[in-house]
TORTORVEX-185248 format. One record per residue (C-alpha): residue number from 1; x, y, z; residue in one letter. Coordinates in steps of 0.05 Angstrom, whole numbers, plus 5000, padded with zeros to 4 digits. Each point is the difference from the previous one (the first is absolute). Layout:
N
nr/xx/yy/zz/rest
NUM/X/Y/Z/a
...
This chain:
286
nr/xx/yy/zz/rest
1/6517/1247/8786/m
2/4965/5019/5064/r
3/4936/5042/5001/i
4/4970/5035/5060/a
5/4927/5018/5005/l
6/4958/5043/5046/i
7/4927/4980/5005/l
8/4937/5013/5039/e
9/4943/4953/5013/y
10/4934/4989/5036/d
11/5010/4936/5039/g
12/4926/4989/5015/s
13/4987/4941/4954/r
14/5068/4966/5004/y
15/5028/4948/5047/c
16/5059/5044/5015/g
17/5065/5013/4962/w
18/5034/4932/5000/q
19/4986/4951/4944/s
20/4948/4946/5016/q
21/4983/4934/4966/p
22/4931/5026/4982/q
23/5031/5062/4967/g
24/4961/5051/5041/c
25/5058/5044/5021/s
26/5026/5067/4976/i
27/5067/4967/4983/q
28/4964/4950/4956/d
29/4963/5054/4961/a
30/5063/5043/4991/l
31/5045/4942/4979/e
32/4948/4977/4949/a
33/4997/5070/4968/a
34/5075/5009/5000/l
35/5011/4931/4970/s
36/4952/5016/4944/a
37/5038/5064/4983/i
38/5069/4968/5007/a
39/4980/4937/4962/k
40/5036/4960/5054/e
41/4986/4979/5071/e
42/5011/5057/5049/i
43/5010/4992/5075/r
44/4998/5063/5043/i
45/5031/5020/5066/v
46/4962/5050/5044/t
47/5020/5050/5053/a
48/4946/4973/5047/g
49/4947/4947/4999/r
50/4932/5028/5019/t
51/4945/4958/5031/d
52/4931/4984/4974/t
53/4959/5065/4995/g
54/5060/5046/5009/v
55/5011/5055/4949/h
56/5061/5035/4971/a
57/5011/5070/4973/l
58/5074/4988/4988/y
59/5025/4929/4994/q
60/5068/4985/4968/v
61/5019/4937/4962/v
62/5057/4978/4955/h
63/5007/4944/4950/f
64/5053/4974/4952/d
65/4985/4991/4926/t
66/5035/4989/4934/s
67/4945/5037/4964/a
68/5018/5069/4974/r
69/4939/5044/5004/r
70/4990/5076/5003/p
71/4983/5026/5069/v
72/4931/5017/4975/n
73/4987/4925/4989/a
74/5013/4985/5073/w
75/4950/5054/5021/v
76/4944/5009/4949/r
77/5009/4932/4969/g
78/4997/4963/5066/v
79/4944/5044/5026/n
80/4958/4980/4940/a
81/5004/4928/5022/l
82/4991/5011/5075/l
83/4934/5001/5037/p
84/4974/5070/5013/n
85/5018/4998/5074/d
86/5075/4992/4986/i
87/5041/5053/4963/a
88/5073/5011/4983/i
89/5020/5072/5015/l
90/5073/4999/4979/w
91/5052/4954/4968/a
92/5073/5003/4981/d
93/5062/4958/4991/e
94/5043/4998/5063/v
95/5067/4973/5023/s
96/5002/4924/5008/e
97/5024/5014/5071/e
98/4933/5033/5018/f
99/4953/4956/5040/h
100/4929/5023/5014/a
101/5000/4967/5069/r
102/5072/5001/5025/y
103/5018/5069/4973/s
104/4941/5032/5036/a
105/5019/5045/5058/l
106/4930/5015/5027/e
107/4928/4981/4990/r
108/4941/5044/5016/c
109/4929/4980/5015/y
110/4937/5039/5016/q
111/4937/4974/5031/y
112/4932/5033/4988/l
113/4951/4992/5056/l
114/4928/5024/4997/l
115/4982/5019/5071/n
116/4925/5010/5005/k
117/4940/4964/5027/s
118/4977/4969/4934/t
119/5041/4954/4956/r
120/5021/5021/4929/p
121/4960/4977/4940/g
122/5031/5027/4936/i
123/5072/4998/5026/h
124/4994/4937/5042/h
125/5060/4968/4967/n
126/5044/5063/5002/k
127/4998/5018/5074/v
128/5001/4967/5067/g
129/4944/5018/5048/w
130/4991/5009/5075/h
131/4935/5026/5030/h
132/5023/5026/5068/l
133/5033/5068/5011/p
134/5076/4997/4999/l
135/5050/5046/5036/a
136/5052/5020/4948/l
137/5047/5030/5052/e
138/5006/4934/5037/k
139/5010/4961/4936/m
140/5054/5048/4977/q
141/5037/4993/5066/l
142/4995/4925/4995/a
143/5024/4999/4928/g
144/5061/5042/5015/e
145/5022/4946/5049/i
146/5010/4955/4940/l
147/5051/5046/4967/i
148/5070/4972/4999/g
149/5028/4929/4997/e
150/4959/4949/5038/h
151/4981/4927/5002/d
152/4930/5000/4970/f
153/4982/4928/5018/s
154/4936/5024/5033/a
155/4977/5027/4933/f
156/5022/4942/4958/r
157/4954/4949/4967/a
158/5010/4927/5021/a
159/5014/4981/4928/e
160/5052/5056/4990/c
161/5062/4972/4966/q
162/5048/5057/5015/a
163/5065/4977/5031/r
164/5001/5056/5051/s
165/4943/5038/5035/p
166/5043/5062/5008/v
167/4980/5060/4958/r
168/5013/5075/5002/t
169/4940/5046/4997/v
170/5020/5068/4975/t
171/4935/5038/4997/h
172/4931/4999/5033/f
173/4945/5051/4994/h
174/4924/5003/5007/i
175/4956/5053/4968/s
176/4925/5009/4998/r
177/4951/5034/4954/r
178/4930/4995/5029/n
179/4983/4925/5001/s
180/5062/4977/4963/l
181/5064/4982/5038/i
182/5065/4989/4963/v
183/5057/4961/5033/f
184/5069/5007/4968/e
185/5057/4950/5015/l
186/5069/4994/4969/s
187/5053/4948/5015/a
188/5060/4965/4969/n
189/4954/4940/4994/g
190/4935/4971/5027/f
191/4984/4931/5027/l
192/4939/4961/4976/h
193/4937/5035/5026/h
194/5043/5049/5040/m
195/4964/5063/4978/v
196/4931/4971/5010/r
197/5019/4973/5069/n
198/5026/5069/5019/i
199/4935/5032/4977/i
200/4960/4951/5041/g
201/5040/5018/5062/c
202/4994/5075/4987/l
203/4925/4993/4995/i
204/4999/4965/5068/y
205/5038/5059/5028/i
206/4958/5052/4963/g
207/4935/4973/5029/k
208/5030/4998/5071/g
209/5009/4925/5010/k
210/5074/5011/5014/y
211/5045/5060/5013/p
212/5053/5022/4949/p
213/5054/4968/5045/e
214/4971/4932/4982/w
215/5043/5004/4937/m
216/5062/4995/5044/y
217/4974/4936/5031/e
218/4986/4969/4933/l
219/5070/5016/4975/l
220/5031/4972/5063/i
221/4958/4937/5005/n
222/5009/4982/4926/c
223/4937/4957/5005/n
224/4948/5004/4944/r
225/4945/4973/5046/s
226/5004/5063/5043/y
227/4985/5047/4942/a
228/4934/5017/4966/a
229/4971/4959/4943/p
230/5023/5013/4929/t
231/4960/5058/4971/f
232/4965/5000/4933/s
233/5042/5002/4936/a
234/4953/5044/4961/t
235/5028/5067/5024/g
236/5073/4984/4990/l
237/5042/5031/4943/y
238/5073/4993/4980/l
239/5015/5072/4983/t
240/5075/5004/4988/n
241/5064/4960/4994/v
242/5064/5040/5007/k
243/5066/4985/4966/y
244/5069/5031/4995/d
245/5002/5052/4944/s
246/5052/4961/4961/r
247/4946/4951/4978/w
248/4961/5056/4966/r
249/4932/4976/5025/i
250/4952/5059/5000/p
251/4974/5026/5066/e
252/4926/4988/5013/s
253/4983/5073/4989/y
254/5032/4997/4931/e
255/4955/4943/4977/v
256/4935/5028/4975/s
257/4944/4952/5017/g
258/4927/5020/4996/i
259/4993/4978/5072/s
260/5041/5057/5028/t
261/4957/5046/5043/l
262/5053/5042/5033/f
263/5072/4998/5021/l
264/5032/5005/5067/n
265/5045/5061/4992/d
266/5049/4977/5053/q
267/5013/4928/4978/s
268/4977/5004/4928/h
269/4964/4934/5009/q
270/4941/4986/4956/k
271/4940/5003/5046/n
272/4938/4958/5002/i
273/4962/5012/4939/s
274/4950/4962/4962/s
275/4950/5016/5054/i
276/4971/5070/4997/s
277/5009/5033/5068/m
278/4944/5048/4980/d
279/4954/4940/4995/h
280/5012/4983/5073/f
281/4993/5073/5020/d
282/4931/5002/4968/k
283/4980/4935/5033/q
284/5020/5024/5068/s
285/4960/5064/4992/m
286/4938/4967/4972/a
């Protein structure tokens, strides 16, 4: 039988999603807990592999097992064996044709950037930080240039293993609440470091180093060396993975995680969460 899970995690103390020999990854922790409940070795397939320090509010995995367990065992039972910074939010049996990665239609990320003169202390591993003022209007214009199907080689890590650099960005939006800036990006898929490289370029544009039209040049040149350095992983969150309704995978707004702060009424995407926006408001007014 095939089981699908939705989980959230704080990636701060892990060496990313993918299994490592030293066992320091989120995949390692989850497979160990699942194997203990199933009483057999479990190997999982994920919708997207997040890097070291990257978080997820809505990550989807599937695994095959011969163990018959009630759904509650795959949620509460596994959660009892997981570290406190990883939690299963939902589980159910799915069709054996469902594939967490290949059945996904769209993946959504958000990046939290603290934009103020002093660096964060309490939330240093939950947000990115830039000390200079940033022009949101220019960054929004630049980000909209990315919408559509493009060759994203300029935003691709050298070690990226994807066969093609072509991806289709379907949504881009920036919002601000006092000192906190939220970048939203959705696409049919993302290259290794693609979001963080885009954020780095947007910050260059926001602080006036380049005009918004620079994004056109990067897309045309397809040269990573022309773009900005890869930005910090700490503010990046996987917030949604979308599937065709026939797979019966709940929408992100249907999954009740304690990290939910508010919902985007237009897209119903789970928004950035585990950080209190009010906390940053108070900091900026202090």
